[in-house]
C-alpha positions in Angstrom: -6.8 4.3 -30.3 -8.1 2.7 -33.5 -10.0 -0.5 -32.8 -8.1 -2.8 -35.3 -4.6 -1.5 -34.8 -3.7 -4.0 -32.2 -5.5 -7.0 -33.7 -3.3 -10.1 -34.4 -2.1 -10.8 -37.9 -2.5 -14.0 -39.8 -1.1 -15.4 -43.0 -3.6 -15.4 -45.8 -3.5 -16.6 -49.4 -5.9 -17.5 -52.1 -3.8 -20.6 -52.7 -4.6 -23.6 -50.4 -0.9 -24.3 -50.0 -0.4 -20.7 -48.7 1.8 -19.8 -51.7 2.4 -16.1 -51.9 0.8 -15.7 -48.5 0.7 -12.2 -46.9 -0.1 -10.9 -43.5 -3.6 -9.5 -42.9 -5.4 -8.3 -39.8 -7.5 -11.0 -38.3 -10.8 -9.2 -38.1 -12.6 -12.3 -36.8 -11.0 -11.9 -33.4 -13.7 -11.1 -30.9 -13.6 -9.4 -27.4 -16.4 -8.3 -25.2 -17.2 -6.8 -21.9 -17.6 -9.3 -19.0 -21.3 -9.6 -17.9 -20.4 -8.4 -14.4 -19.1 -5.1 -15.8 -22.1 -4.7 -18.0 -24.4 -5.0 -15.0 -22.4 -2.5 -12.9 -24.4 0.7 -13.4 -21.8 2.7 -11.5 -19.3 2.7 -14.4 -21.8 3.8 -17.0 -23.4 7.0 -18.1 -26.8 6.8 -19.8 -27.1 8.7 -23.0 -30.0 9.3 -25.3 -28.9 9.4 -29.0 -30.2 12.3 -31.1 -30.9 12.3 -34.8 -27.6 14.0 -35.6 -25.6 11.6 -33.4 -23.3 8.9 -34.7 -21.2 6.6 -32.5 -18.1 8.4 -33.8 -19.5 11.9 -32.9 -20.5 10.7 -29.4 -17.0 9.3 -28.8 -15.5 12.6 -30.0 -17.8 14.6 -27.8 -17.5 12.4 -24.7 -14.1 10.8 -24.9 -12.3 13.4 -26.9 -11.5 10.9 -29.7 -13.8 9.7 -32.4 -11.6 6.5 -32.7 -13.0 5.4 -29.4 -16.4 4.7 -30.9 -15.6 1.0 -30.4 -15.9 1.4 -26.7 -19.5 2.4 -27.1 -20.2 -0.6 -29.4 -18.6 -3.1 -27.1 -20.4 -1.7 -24.0 -23.8 -1.9 -25.8 -23.1 -5.3 -27.5 -23.6 -3.7 -30.9 -22.2 -6.0 -33.6 -23.6 -4.2 -36.7 -24.0 -0.5 -36.2 -25.8 -0.2 -39.6 -28.7 -2.2 -38.2 -28.5 -1.6 -34.5 -28.2 2.2 -34.5 -31.4 4.2 -34.2 -32.9 5.7 -37.5 -33.4 9.4 -37.9 -36.8 10.6 -39.0 -36.2 10.4 -42.7 -34.5 7.0 -42.4 -37.4 5.7 -40.3 -40.0 6.8 -42.9 -38.0 5.1 -45.7 -37.7 2.0 -43.6 -41.4 1.8 -43.0 -42.1 2.5 -46.7 -39.7 -0.3 -47.8 -41.1 -2.8 -45.3 -44.9 -2.1 -45.4 -45.4 -0.2 -48.6 -46.2 3.1 -46.9 -46.4 4.8 -43.6 -50.2 4.7 -43.8 -50.2 0.9 -44.1 -47.9 0.6 -41.1 -50.2 2.8 -39.1 -53.3 0.8 -40.1 -51.9 -2.7 -39.5 -52.0 -4.4 -36.1 -48.6 -5.7 -35.1 -49.6 -7.3 -31.8 -51.9 -7.0 -28.8 -50.6 -6.4 -25.3 -52.3 -7.0 -22.0 -51.3 -4.5 -19.4 -52.0 -5.3 -15.7 -51.6 -2.4 -13.2 -52.0 -3.5 -9.6 -52.1 -0.9 -6.8 -51.4 -2.2 -3.2 -52.7 0.1 -0.5 -51.6 -1.0 3.0 -53.3 0.6 6.0 -51.5 3.7 7.1 -48.8 3.3 4.4 -48.2 4.8 0.9 -49.6 2.8 -2.0 -47.3 1.0 -4.4 -48.0 0.2 -8.1 -46.7 -2.7 -10.1 -47.2 -3.1 -13.9 -46.8 -6.1 -16.1 -47.3 -6.7 -19.8 -48.1 -9.8 -21.9 -47.7 -9.8 -25.7 -49.9 -11.6 -28.2 -49.1 -11.9 -31.9 -51.5 -10.3 -34.4 -52.5 -13.8 -35.5 -54.3 -14.3 -32.2 -58.1 -14.4 -32.7 -59.1 -14.9 -29.0 -57.6 -14.2 -25.6 -58.6 -15.6 -22.3 -59.2 -13.2 -19.4 -57.6 -15.2 -16.6 -59.6 -13.3 -13.9 -63.1 -14.0 -15.3 -62.0 -17.1 -17.2 -63.9 -15.8 -20.2 -62.6 -16.0 -23.8 -62.5 -12.6 -25.5 -63.2 -12.8 -29.2 -64.0 -9.2 -29.9 -60.5 -7.9 -29.8 -59.7 -4.2 -29.8 -59.1 -2.5 -33.2 -56.8 0.4 -34.1 -60.0 2.5 -34.3 -60.8 1.5 -30.7 -57.4 0.3 -29.5 -58.1 -0.2 -25.8 -60.4 -2.8 -24.2 -60.8 -2.9 -20.4 -61.0 -6.4 -19.0 -62.2 -7.6 -15.6 -60.6 -5.4 -12.9 -60.8 -7.2 -9.6 -60.3 -5.8 -6.1 -59.4 -7.7 -3.0 -58.6 -7.1 0.7 -56.0 -9.2 2.6 -56.2 -10.1 6.2 -53.6 -7.4 7.0 -56.0 -4.8 5.6 -54.1 -4.2 2.4 -56.4 -3.4 -0.5 -55.3 -4.6 -4.0 -56.9 -2.9 -7.0 -56.1 -4.2 -10.4 -56.9 -2.6 -13.8 -56.4 -4.9 -16.8 -56.5 -3.5 -20.3 -56.0 -5.1 -23.7 -54.4 -2.8 -26.3 -54.0 -3.1 -30.0 -50.6 -1.9 -31.2 -50.0 -0.8 -34.8 -46.9 -1.8 -36.8 -46.0 1.9 -36.8 -46.1 2.1 -33.0 -44.2 -1.1 -32.6 -41.5 -0.1 -35.0 -41.3 3.4 -33.4 -41.0 2.0 -29.9 -38.2 -0.4 -31.0 -36.3 2.4 -32.8 -36.6 4.7 -29.7 -35.3 2.0 -27.5 -32.1 1.9 -29.6 -31.5 5.6 -28.7 -30.8 4.8 -25.0 -27.2 3.6 -24.8 -24.7 3.2 -22.0 -21.3 5.0 -22.1 -18.5 3.7 -19.9 -17.5 6.7 -17.9 -14.7 8.7 -19.5 -12.3 8.0 -16.6 -12.3 4.4 -17.6 -11.6 4.9 -21.3 -7.8 4.5 -21.0 -8.2 1.5 -18.8 -10.5 -0.1 -21.4 -8.0 0.5 -24.2 -5.2 -1.0 -22.1 -7.3 -4.1 -21.4 -8.2 -4.5 -25.1 -4.5 -4.4 -26.0 -3.8 -7.0 -23.3 -6.6 -9.3 -24.6 -5.5 -9.1 -28.2 -1.9 -9.7 -27.3 -2.9 -12.9 -25.4 -4.5 -14.3 -28.6 -1.2 -14.3 -30.4 
């Protein structure tokens, strides 16, 4: 089913009095997945987009109909595919060149710092568990406080030496659980930041194919109710 074929029509004219008005498709009508459905992982299939993929080609391959690309866009809350789709290798290089002047400049410019805290909990007689957290600091930050030692760090890592290990405390609780924490401060280049963001766009959720017809029916129903 084509996305706009069931959209409501409205009268439109360049004349404020609607003289010589004609019917046009109301492309400003909006529908979206309910949040509860978006959070239900059982109805989605995770897919990693490849360089040759388009939303139309994925819809053709998975749903058997390229016109069902809009199901993918709605499910992933993509409003503008031109900006929200992942770039292929050549497009990515061109993007970096246009934004930073060259790939080399992007690779040699600090985008931000991130503090990574990895804590390992080792209870007596039980398997260890690991938790990781990250804090981000803009590249205009000139000093960062190490909350453990309460010391201000002014010699921040560089891209030549991108990792700085901070105070790594260890403690033992009354129940015998040992907590070991490793804290590092990392400098992240503009290239790596952009690459990571582009890669994150590759992971999309496809409503499982058995729900495709139901989604189309629901779309028709919603659009009809707007008339």
